[in-house]
C-alpha positions in Angstrom: 6.7 26.7 5.0 6.9 23.0 6.0 3.1 22.6 5.4 3.5 23.9 1.8 6.3 21.4 1.1 4.4 18.5 2.7 1.3 19.4 0.7 3.4 19.6 -2.5 4.9 16.2 -1.8 1.4 14.8 -1.2 0.1 16.2 -4.4 3.1 14.8 -6.4 2.5 11.4 -4.8 -1.2 11.5 -5.8 -0.2 12.5 -9.3 2.3 9.6 -9.5 -0.3 7.1 -8.3 -2.9 8.4 -10.7 -0.4 8.2 -13.6 0.8 4.7 -12.4 -2.4 2.8 -11.3 -0.5 -0.5 -11.4 1.5 0.7 -8.4 -1.7 0.8 -6.4 -2.8 -2.6 -7.7 0.7 -4.0 -6.9 0.6 -2.6 -3.3 -2.9 -4.0 -2.9 -1.9 -7.4 -4.1 1.1 -7.5 -1.8 -1.1 -6.4 1.1 -3.7 -9.2 0.4 -0.9 -11.8 0.1 0.5 -10.7 3.5 -2.9 -11.0 5.1 -3.4 -14.5 3.5 0.0 -15.6 4.8 -0.7 -14.4 8.3 -4.2 -16.1 8.3 -2.6 -19.3 7.0 0.0 -19.3 9.7 -2.6 -18.6 12.4 -4.8 -21.5 11.1 -1.8 -23.9 11.2 -0.9 -22.9 14.7 -4.3 -23.7 16.1 -4.2 -27.3 14.9 
C-alpha cells in the first residue's frame, strides 16, 4: 500500500514539474549559485 502512495506522489511531482518547468530552472539556478559561492569562498581561503 505504501508503495502505491509513494508512486502516486512521485507521479504527481513529475506532473507538477512538467507543468511548471520554471520550477526546475529556478532550482537549477539556485544550485549553480550555491556551487559558485562555495567555489568563490574556497578560492579566497587559499590566498
